[in-house]
KOLVEX-948871 format. One record per residue (C-alpha): residue number from 1; residue in three letters; chain; x, y, z. Coordinates in Angstrom, 3 decimals. Example, Ala and Ser with C-alpha at 12.3 -4.5 7.8 and 13.67 -1.06 7.14 Angstrom:
BEGIN
(marpa 1 'ALA' 'A' (12.300 -4.500 7.800))
(marpa 2 'SER' 'A' (13.670 -1.060 7.140))
***
This chain:
BEGIN
(marpa 1 'MET' 'A' (0.705 -42.407 117.398))
(marpa 2 'GLY' 'A' (-0.578 -43.320 113.957))
(marpa 3 'GLN' 'A' (-0.874 -40.983 111.034))
(marpa 4 'ALA' 'A' (-3.802 -38.564 111.291))
(marpa 5 'ASP' 'A' (-6.776 -39.134 109.001))
(marpa 6 'PRO' 'A' (-6.263 -36.804 106.013))
(marpa 7 'THR' 'A' (-10.023 -36.372 105.574))
(marpa 8 'PRO' 'A' (-11.132 -33.435 107.746))
(marpa 9 'VAL' 'A' (-14.263 -33.155 109.822))
(marpa 10 'ALA' 'A' (-16.304 -30.837 107.648))
(marpa 11 'VAL' 'A' (-19.874 -31.104 108.939))
(marpa 12 'GLU' 'A' (-21.208 -31.193 112.483))
(marpa 13 'VAL' 'A' (-24.642 -32.206 113.724))
(marpa 14 'CYS' 'A' (-25.599 -30.231 116.807))
(marpa 15 'ARG' 'A' (-28.341 -30.748 119.352))
(marpa 16 'GLY' 'A' (-28.977 -28.428 122.278))
(marpa 17 'GLY' 'A' (-25.881 -26.411 121.423))
(marpa 18 'ARG' 'A' (-23.575 -29.450 121.601))
(marpa 19 'VAL' 'A' (-22.029 -31.515 118.839))
(marpa 20 'GLU' 'A' (-23.754 -34.881 118.556))
(marpa 21 'SER' 'A' (-22.188 -36.251 115.352))
(marpa 22 'ARG' 'A' (-19.360 -35.368 112.991))
(marpa 23 'HIS' 'A' (-18.881 -36.143 109.311))
(marpa 24 'ARG' 'A' (-15.590 -36.252 107.446))
(marpa 25 'VAL' 'A' (-15.768 -34.912 103.900))
(marpa 26 'ALA' 'A' (-13.097 -34.794 101.199))
(marpa 27 'VAL' 'A' (-13.438 -32.295 98.362))
(marpa 28 'VAL' 'A' (-11.310 -31.372 95.352))
(marpa 29 'VAL' 'A' (-11.777 -28.391 93.051))
(marpa 30 'ALA' 'A' (-9.960 -28.603 89.705))
(marpa 31 'ASP' 'A' (-9.778 -26.476 86.583))
(marpa 32 'ALA' 'A' (-10.181 -27.653 83.005))
(marpa 33 'ALA' 'A' (-6.417 -27.967 82.590))
(marpa 34 'GLY' 'A' (-6.410 -30.533 85.380))
(marpa 35 'ARG' 'A' (-4.819 -28.324 88.031))
(marpa 36 'ILE' 'A' (-6.056 -28.737 91.592))
(marpa 37 'ARG' 'A' (-7.277 -25.371 92.806))
(marpa 38 'LEU' 'A' (-8.463 -26.481 96.241))
(marpa 39 'ALA' 'A' (-8.278 -29.756 98.160))
(marpa 40 'CYS' 'A' (-9.537 -30.857 101.550))
(marpa 41 'GLY' 'A' (-8.619 -34.464 102.154))
(marpa 42 'ASP' 'A' (-6.729 -36.786 99.825))
(marpa 43 'PRO' 'A' (-7.139 -35.984 96.084))
(marpa 44 'ALA' 'A' (-6.034 -39.547 95.269))
(marpa 45 'LEU' 'A' (-8.874 -41.063 97.301))
(marpa 46 'ARG' 'A' (-10.679 -43.549 95.059))
(marpa 47 'VAL' 'A' (-14.454 -43.362 95.163))
(marpa 48 'PHE' 'A' (-17.445 -44.894 93.446))
(marpa 49 'PRO' 'A' (-19.021 -41.792 91.893))
(marpa 50 'ARG' 'A' (-22.238 -43.715 91.220))
(marpa 51 'SER' 'A' (-25.004 -41.483 89.837))
(marpa 52 'ALA' 'A' (-22.879 -38.333 90.119))
(marpa 53 'VAL' 'A' (-21.381 -39.090 86.687))
(marpa 54 'LYS' 'A' (-24.663 -39.530 84.826))
(marpa 55 'PRO' 'A' (-24.023 -36.350 82.771))
(marpa 56 'ILE' 'A' (-20.761 -37.962 81.605))
(marpa 57 'GLN' 'A' (-22.477 -41.307 80.941))
(marpa 58 'ALA' 'A' (-24.984 -39.456 78.735))
(marpa 59 'ILE' 'A' (-22.328 -38.114 76.341))
(marpa 60 'PRO' 'A' (-22.449 -41.182 74.002))
(marpa 61 'LEU' 'A' (-26.208 -40.719 73.650))
(marpa 62 'ILE' 'A' (-25.451 -37.558 71.689))
(marpa 63 'GLU' 'A' (-22.119 -38.532 70.115))
(marpa 64 'SER' 'A' (-23.658 -41.713 68.652))
(marpa 65 'GLY' 'A' (-26.327 -39.741 66.811))
(marpa 66 'ALA' 'A' (-29.116 -41.413 68.801))
(marpa 67 'ALA' 'A' (-30.347 -38.188 70.376))
(marpa 68 'ASP' 'A' (-30.783 -36.523 66.987))
(marpa 69 'ALA' 'A' (-32.324 -39.614 65.383))
(marpa 70 'LEU' 'A' (-34.934 -39.755 68.148))
(marpa 71 'HIS' 'A' (-35.399 -35.963 68.259))
(marpa 72 'LEU' 'A' (-34.735 -35.915 71.998))
(marpa 73 'ASP' 'A' (-35.585 -32.613 73.637))
(marpa 74 'ALA' 'A' (-34.151 -30.895 76.698))
(marpa 75 'THR' 'A' (-36.523 -32.756 79.018))
(marpa 76 'GLU' 'A' (-35.318 -36.138 77.812))
(marpa 77 'LEU' 'A' (-31.660 -35.145 77.848))
(marpa 78 'ALA' 'A' (-32.080 -33.881 81.419))
(marpa 79 'LEU' 'A' (-33.666 -37.229 82.314))
(marpa 80 'ALA' 'A' (-30.673 -39.021 80.800))
(marpa 81 'CYS' 'A' (-28.560 -37.183 83.405))
(marpa 82 'ALA' 'A' (-31.070 -37.680 86.203))
(marpa 83 'SER' 'A' (-31.700 -39.421 89.475))
(marpa 84 'HIS' 'A' (-35.337 -38.441 89.370))
(marpa 85 'GLY' 'A' (-37.832 -38.788 92.210))
(marpa 86 'GLY' 'A' (-40.379 -40.850 90.284))
(marpa 87 'GLU' 'A' (-42.950 -38.063 90.244))
(marpa 88 'PRO' 'A' (-45.688 -38.382 87.595))
(marpa 89 'GLY' 'A' (-43.998 -35.943 85.221))
(marpa 90 'HIS' 'A' (-40.802 -37.971 85.371))
(marpa 91 'THR' 'A' (-42.424 -41.341 84.737))
(marpa 92 'GLU' 'A' (-44.739 -40.040 82.020))
(marpa 93 'ALA' 'A' (-41.761 -38.650 80.078))
(marpa 94 'VAL' 'A' (-39.778 -41.888 80.442))
(marpa 95 'THR' 'A' (-42.771 -43.980 79.373))
(marpa 96 'ALA' 'A' (-43.257 -41.857 76.252))
(marpa 97 'TRP' 'A' (-39.544 -42.109 75.446))
(marpa 98 'LEU' 'A' (-39.621 -45.897 75.740))
(marpa 99 'GLY' 'A' (-42.663 -45.999 73.496))
(marpa 100 'ARG' 'A' (-40.777 -44.204 70.737))
(marpa 101 'LEU' 'A' (-38.119 -46.912 71.001))
(marpa 102 'GLY' 'A' (-40.722 -49.635 70.713))
(marpa 103 'LEU' 'A' (-39.716 -50.879 74.165))
(marpa 104 'GLY' 'A' (-41.317 -51.173 77.593))
(marpa 105 'PRO' 'A' (-40.325 -51.219 81.267))
(marpa 106 'ASP' 'A' (-39.465 -54.916 81.071))
(marpa 107 'HIS' 'A' (-36.489 -54.006 78.858))
(marpa 108 'PHE' 'A' (-34.915 -52.021 81.695))
(marpa 109 'ALA' 'A' (-32.113 -53.731 83.597))
(marpa 110 'CYS' 'A' (-32.488 -51.292 86.497))
(marpa 111 'GLY' 'A' (-35.389 -52.998 88.249))
(marpa 112 'PRO' 'A' (-38.337 -51.347 89.995))
(marpa 113 'HIS' 'A' (-38.594 -49.430 93.249))
(marpa 114 'LEU' 'A' (-41.109 -47.071 94.780))
(marpa 115 'PRO' 'A' (-40.515 -43.393 93.986))
(marpa 116 'SER' 'A' (-38.170 -41.549 96.314))
(marpa 117 'HIS' 'A' (-40.648 -38.647 96.200))
(marpa 118 'MET' 'A' (-42.629 -39.596 99.288))
(marpa 119 'PRO' 'A' (-46.037 -38.095 98.340))
(marpa 120 'THR' 'A' (-45.944 -39.943 95.012))
(marpa 121 'SER' 'A' (-44.889 -43.141 96.740))
(marpa 122 'ALA' 'A' (-47.685 -42.796 99.301))
(marpa 123 'ASP' 'A' (-50.260 -42.204 96.556))
(marpa 124 'MET' 'A' (-49.129 -45.335 94.723))
(marpa 125 'GLN' 'A' (-49.325 -47.442 97.858))
(marpa 126 'ARG' 'A' (-52.813 -46.140 98.685))
(marpa 127 'ARG' 'A' (-53.967 -47.125 95.197))
(marpa 128 'GLY' 'A' (-52.201 -50.475 95.354))
(marpa 129 'ASP' 'A' (-50.047 -49.621 92.317))
(marpa 130 'THR' 'A' (-46.986 -51.768 91.705))
(marpa 131 'PRO' 'A' (-43.830 -49.870 90.703))
(marpa 132 'THR' 'A' (-42.036 -50.752 87.488))
(marpa 133 'GLY' 'A' (-38.602 -49.938 86.137))
(marpa 134 'VAL' 'A' (-39.979 -46.599 84.959))
(marpa 135 'HIS' 'A' (-40.163 -45.522 88.611))
(marpa 136 'ASN' 'A' (-36.495 -46.338 89.167))
(marpa 137 'ASN' 'A' (-34.533 -43.121 89.692))
(marpa 138 'CYS' 'A' (-32.128 -44.262 86.954))
(marpa 139 'SER' 'A' (-34.764 -44.953 84.286))
(marpa 140 'GLY' 'A' (-33.816 -41.840 82.310))
(marpa 141 'LYS' 'A' (-30.189 -42.937 82.153))
(marpa 142 'HIS' 'A' (-31.240 -46.409 81.085))
(marpa 143 'SER' 'A' (-33.527 -44.943 78.417))
(marpa 144 'GLY' 'A' (-30.474 -43.166 77.031))
(marpa 145 'MET' 'A' (-28.436 -46.360 77.056))
(marpa 146 'LEU' 'A' (-31.216 -48.294 75.299))
(marpa 147 'SER' 'A' (-31.587 -45.484 72.767))
(marpa 148 'THR' 'A' (-27.937 -45.757 71.827))
(marpa 149 'ALA' 'A' (-28.155 -49.530 71.451))
(marpa 150 'VAL' 'A' (-31.305 -49.361 69.308))
(marpa 151 'HIS' 'A' (-29.908 -46.575 67.121))
(marpa 152 'LEU' 'A' (-26.656 -48.450 66.461))
(marpa 153 'GLY' 'A' (-28.372 -51.811 65.901))
(marpa 154 'GLU' 'A' (-26.813 -53.393 68.977))
(marpa 155 'PRO' 'A' (-28.501 -56.025 71.158))
(marpa 156 'VAL' 'A' (-30.866 -54.631 73.738))
(marpa 157 'ALA' 'A' (-30.455 -57.652 75.978))
(marpa 158 'GLY' 'A' (-27.416 -57.321 78.217))
(marpa 159 'TYR' 'A' (-26.898 -53.609 77.550))
(marpa 160 'GLU' 'A' (-25.975 -53.207 81.246))
(marpa 161 'ARG' 'A' (-23.018 -55.612 81.136))
(marpa 162 'PRO' 'A' (-19.433 -54.316 81.111))
(marpa 163 'GLU' 'A' (-18.619 -56.086 77.837))
(marpa 164 'HIS' 'A' (-21.608 -54.630 75.959))
(marpa 165 'PRO' 'A' (-20.714 -51.865 73.458))
(marpa 166 'VAL' 'A' (-22.977 -49.421 75.317))
(marpa 167 'GLN' 'A' (-20.954 -49.798 78.529))
(marpa 168 'MET' 'A' (-17.614 -49.950 76.730))
(marpa 169 'ARG' 'A' (-18.317 -46.573 75.125))
(marpa 170 'ILE' 'A' (-19.328 -45.107 78.463))
(marpa 171 'ARG' 'A' (-16.195 -46.416 80.155))
(marpa 172 'ALA' 'A' (-14.025 -44.874 77.414))
(marpa 173 'VAL' 'A' (-15.712 -41.491 77.896))
(marpa 174 'LEU' 'A' (-15.372 -41.655 81.689))
(marpa 175 'GLU' 'A' (-11.663 -42.442 81.423))
(marpa 176 'ALA' 'A' (-11.056 -39.731 78.842))
(marpa 177 'MET' 'A' (-12.845 -37.099 80.903))
(marpa 178 'ALA' 'A' (-11.082 -38.118 84.128))
(marpa 179 'CYS' 'A' (-7.699 -38.521 82.378))
(marpa 180 'GLU' 'A' (-7.145 -41.781 84.220))
(marpa 181 'THR' 'A' (-7.704 -45.502 83.801))
(marpa 182 'MET' 'A' (-10.436 -47.115 85.857))
(marpa 183 'PRO' 'A' (-9.232 -50.398 87.328))
(marpa 184 'GLU' 'A' (-10.858 -53.765 86.772))
(marpa 185 'PRO' 'A' (-13.113 -55.226 87.907))
(marpa 186 'PRO' 'A' (-15.934 -52.724 88.280))
(marpa 187 'GLY' 'A' (-18.505 -52.904 91.017))
(marpa 188 'VAL' 'A' (-22.176 -53.148 90.171))
(marpa 189 'ASP' 'A' (-24.297 -50.057 90.647))
(marpa 190 'GLY' 'A' (-27.719 -50.177 92.260))
(marpa 191 'CYS' 'A' (-29.301 -50.035 88.806))
(marpa 192 'GLY' 'A' (-27.199 -52.907 87.464))
(marpa 193 'VAL' 'A' (-24.639 -51.098 85.289))
(marpa 194 'PRO' 'A' (-20.880 -51.156 85.943))
(marpa 195 'ALA' 'A' (-19.749 -48.941 88.822))
(marpa 196 'TRP' 'A' (-16.164 -47.857 88.145))
(marpa 197 'THR' 'A' (-13.955 -46.166 90.695))
(marpa 198 'VAL' 'A' (-12.226 -42.854 90.084))
(marpa 199 'SER' 'A' (-9.926 -40.693 92.158))
(marpa 200 'LEU' 'A' (-11.539 -37.668 93.750))
(marpa 201 'GLU' 'A' (-9.183 -35.565 91.658))
(marpa 202 'GLY' 'A' (-10.388 -37.402 88.555))
(marpa 203 'LEU' 'A' (-14.008 -36.760 89.499))
(marpa 204 'ALA' 'A' (-13.267 -33.046 89.863))
(marpa 205 'ARG' 'A' (-11.415 -33.118 86.539))
(marpa 206 'MET' 'A' (-14.448 -34.670 84.833))
(marpa 207 'ALA' 'A' (-16.604 -31.871 86.170))
(marpa 208 'ALA' 'A' (-14.106 -29.182 85.159))
(marpa 209 'ARG' 'A' (-13.841 -30.506 81.600))
(marpa 210 'PHE' 'A' (-17.642 -30.575 81.467))
(marpa 211 'ALA' 'A' (-17.597 -26.964 82.667))
(marpa 212 'ASP' 'A' (-15.036 -25.924 80.058))
(marpa 213 'PRO' 'A' (-14.391 -28.524 77.324))
(marpa 214 'TYR' 'A' (-12.058 -26.181 75.472))
(marpa 215 'ASP' 'A' (-9.461 -28.834 74.576))
(marpa 216 'LEU' 'A' (-11.885 -31.585 73.548))
(marpa 217 'ASP' 'A' (-12.790 -32.432 69.967))
(marpa 218 'PRO' 'A' (-15.765 -30.516 68.495))
(marpa 219 'PRO' 'A' (-18.326 -33.370 68.680))
(marpa 220 'ARG' 'A' (-17.622 -33.904 72.369))
(marpa 221 'ARG' 'A' (-17.695 -30.174 73.081))
(marpa 222 'ALA' 'A' (-21.054 -29.959 71.336))
(marpa 223 'ALA' 'A' (-22.434 -32.924 73.284))
(marpa 224 'ILE' 'A' (-21.320 -31.449 76.603))
(marpa 225 'HIS' 'A' (-22.761 -28.027 75.830))
(marpa 226 'ARG' 'A' (-26.058 -29.633 74.822))
(marpa 227 'LEU' 'A' (-26.311 -31.719 77.995))
(marpa 228 'GLY' 'A' (-25.377 -28.775 80.203))
(marpa 229 'ALA' 'A' (-27.988 -26.607 78.501))
(marpa 230 'ALA' 'A' (-30.625 -29.306 79.068))
(marpa 231 'MET' 'A' (-29.780 -29.606 82.778))
(marpa 232 'ARG' 'A' (-29.948 -25.847 83.133))
(marpa 233 'ALA' 'A' (-33.229 -25.577 81.198))
(marpa 234 'GLU' 'A' (-34.983 -28.482 82.929))
(marpa 235 'PRO' 'A' (-33.508 -28.883 86.427))
(marpa 236 'TRP' 'A' (-36.702 -30.440 87.814))
(marpa 237 'TYR' 'A' (-36.170 -33.451 85.546))
(marpa 238 'VAL' 'A' (-32.631 -33.940 86.900))
(marpa 239 'ALA' 'A' (-33.932 -34.627 90.431))
(marpa 240 'GLY' 'A' (-37.330 -33.263 91.437))
(marpa 241 'THR' 'A' (-39.331 -31.539 94.129))
(marpa 242 'GLY' 'A' (-37.393 -30.752 97.304))
(marpa 243 'ARG' 'A' (-34.086 -32.073 95.943))
(marpa 244 'LEU' 'A' (-30.795 -30.166 96.160))
(marpa 245 'CYS' 'A' (-29.679 -30.701 92.548))
(marpa 246 'THR' 'A' (-32.902 -29.130 91.287))
(marpa 247 'ALA' 'A' (-32.999 -26.353 93.881))
(marpa 248 'LEU' 'A' (-29.351 -25.458 93.283))
(marpa 249 'MET' 'A' (-29.648 -25.224 89.512))
(marpa 250 'GLN' 'A' (-32.854 -23.192 89.844))
(marpa 251 'ALA' 'A' (-31.270 -20.766 92.325))
(marpa 252 'ALA' 'A' (-27.858 -20.612 90.625))
(marpa 253 'PRO' 'A' (-28.064 -21.398 86.888))
(marpa 254 'SER' 'A' (-24.294 -20.906 86.672))
(marpa 255 'VAL' 'A' (-23.850 -24.188 88.575))
(marpa 256 'LEU' 'A' (-24.518 -27.693 87.235))
(marpa 257 'ALA' 'A' (-24.820 -30.280 89.988))
(marpa 258 'LYS' 'A' (-25.426 -34.001 90.265))
(marpa 259 'THR' 'A' (-25.566 -36.145 93.369))
(marpa 260 'GLY' 'A' (-24.486 -39.755 93.663))
(marpa 261 'ALA' 'A' (-25.257 -42.425 96.224))
(marpa 262 'GLU' 'A' (-23.181 -42.733 99.387))
(marpa 263 'GLY' 'A' (-22.418 -39.057 99.880))
(marpa 264 'VAL' 'A' (-20.914 -38.117 96.508))
(marpa 265 'PHE' 'A' (-21.396 -34.866 94.602))
(marpa 266 'TRP' 'A' (-20.191 -33.648 91.213))
(marpa 267 'ALA' 'A' (-20.576 -30.009 90.241))
(marpa 268 'ALA' 'A' (-19.468 -27.959 87.249))
(marpa 269 'LEU' 'A' (-19.101 -24.181 87.122))
(marpa 270 'PRO' 'A' (-19.060 -23.300 83.387))
(marpa 271 'GLU' 'A' (-18.559 -19.574 83.941))
(marpa 272 'ARG' 'A' (-15.473 -20.286 86.059))
(marpa 273 'GLY' 'A' (-14.135 -23.369 84.258))
(marpa 274 'LEU' 'A' (-14.061 -25.257 87.558))
(marpa 275 'GLY' 'A' (-15.218 -28.687 88.649))
(marpa 276 'ILE' 'A' (-15.942 -30.108 92.105))
(marpa 277 'GLY' 'A' (-15.641 -33.692 93.302))
(marpa 278 'LEU' 'A' (-16.882 -34.369 96.823))
(marpa 279 'LYS' 'A' (-17.256 -37.454 99.017))
(marpa 280 'ALA' 'A' (-18.644 -37.805 102.543))
(marpa 281 'GLU' 'A' (-16.576 -40.576 104.078))
(marpa 282 'ASP' 'A' (-19.520 -42.226 105.823))
(marpa 283 'GLY' 'A' (-21.842 -41.904 102.815))
(marpa 284 'ALA' 'A' (-24.189 -39.433 104.500))
(marpa 285 'ALA' 'A' (-26.185 -37.321 102.060))
(marpa 286 'ARG' 'A' (-26.834 -34.725 104.784))
(marpa 287 'ALA' 'A' (-23.093 -34.142 105.068))
(marpa 288 'ALA' 'A' (-22.471 -34.066 101.318))
(marpa 289 'GLU' 'A' (-25.219 -31.511 100.705))
(marpa 290 'THR' 'A' (-24.069 -29.155 103.450))
(marpa 291 'ALA' 'A' (-20.433 -29.485 102.382))
(marpa 292 'LEU' 'A' (-21.259 -28.815 98.728))
(marpa 293 'ILE' 'A' (-23.050 -25.565 99.554))
(marpa 294 'ALA' 'A' (-20.161 -24.553 101.825))
(marpa 295 'THR' 'A' (-17.704 -25.248 98.992))
(marpa 296 'LEU' 'A' (-19.726 -23.162 96.542))
(marpa 297 'VAL' 'A' (-19.865 -20.332 99.079))
(marpa 298 'ALA' 'A' (-16.095 -20.546 99.562))
(marpa 299 'LEU' 'A' (-15.682 -20.272 95.784))
(marpa 300 'ASP' 'A' (-18.009 -17.241 95.723))
(marpa 301 'ALA' 'A' (-20.219 -19.150 93.270))
(marpa 302 'LEU' 'A' (-23.535 -18.208 94.936))
(marpa 303 'ASP' 'A' (-24.976 -14.717 95.156))
(marpa 304 'ASP' 'A' (-27.005 -13.519 98.131))
(marpa 305 'GLU' 'A' (-30.308 -14.491 96.532))
(marpa 306 'ALA' 'A' (-29.082 -18.020 95.818))
(marpa 307 'ARG' 'A' (-27.703 -18.400 99.338))
(marpa 308 'ALA' 'A' (-31.063 -17.406 100.781))
(marpa 309 'ALA' 'A' (-32.918 -19.843 98.520))
(marpa 310 'LEU' 'A' (-30.580 -22.675 99.540))
(marpa 311 'ALA' 'A' (-30.420 -21.920 103.269))
(marpa 312 'ASP' 'A' (-32.348 -25.057 104.218))
(marpa 313 'PHE' 'A' (-29.708 -27.185 102.493))
(marpa 314 'ALA' 'A' (-26.739 -25.139 103.682))
(marpa 315 'ARG' 'A' (-27.615 -25.299 107.365))
(marpa 316 'PRO' 'A' (-30.586 -27.608 107.924))
(marpa 317 'THR' 'A' (-32.479 -27.441 111.194))
(marpa 318 'LEU' 'A' (-33.235 -30.515 113.278))
(marpa 319 'ARG' 'A' (-36.771 -30.891 114.590))
(marpa 320 'ASN' 'A' (-38.348 -33.247 117.069))
(marpa 321 'ARG' 'A' (-41.647 -35.088 116.584))
(marpa 322 'ALA' 'A' (-43.547 -32.028 117.817))
(marpa 323 'ASP' 'A' (-41.856 -29.998 115.055))
(marpa 324 'ASP' 'A' (-39.799 -27.951 117.526))
(marpa 325 'VAL' 'A' (-36.319 -26.867 116.397))
(marpa 326 'VAL' 'A' (-33.810 -28.810 118.514))
(marpa 327 'GLY' 'A' (-30.547 -28.483 116.586))
(marpa 328 'GLU' 'A' (-28.850 -27.958 113.266))
(marpa 329 'ILE' 'A' (-26.450 -29.413 110.726))
(marpa 330 'ARG' 'A' (-23.642 -26.969 110.055))
(marpa 331 'PRO' 'A' (-20.459 -26.776 107.987))
***
């Protein structure tokens, strides 16, 4: 017999009292010193963290001086860390930010898509509105990248390419926070920027050092504290209505959380100095969300009130077309 898969089945989808589907999920919890405190699955598993590392990618926005030069507030810093739903408040803030840069949606490399917030998307389609790059869930991140380029007098064109100074700075920060080198060549993220791979342990280490940057130099510590405070103050701008990142940070302000595509989650616990890196093997968001809540419960990071507020994410019910409950997703 071959070697057993080291990634455990962590989430089950049940219908009529029987298991219909199973999801394998790997998770690592690390502390700020880099020690693994909990691991399910292979800590060396390399993953594309995708949007989960947006809070790390936003660090140069502050370290470069761009955030201060543009007088960015907590809303805009939260958007720099965001995968927003394209709701009107999100797009209005991004549009205003671009205007202060003297730029427009055509300067975005991320491309357009309809909002992921379905009511907003439906309203746009009823009106016949065409989405622009502002509606892209990554437009806040790209606004931050453009801000850094403009502030430092770097070319705006090509800011998304790996060789551009904007992306080189971001790569250096990612590697420093993960304490590992990210191998060439990168993939390309959905929004056009380089998608580097990192070990699951490295992803957890990034989150832990964001939670407790005690050994980092003062400018980086200050940048991290400022970004974390913005996410905590404006969680709706990090994701939006009905989204786990927003709901989690509203229910449990002691947790900072960011999802990434293909079943990835990054979470920092500043009061505990811990970081979480999580990957659903099959890329299922439903598995990643349930597993993240289960991990936070196992770490005793959610009080009873927070658990109640997050129950629909922790153990979602399955409904048929008549809206009858027919099953559940459970850790």
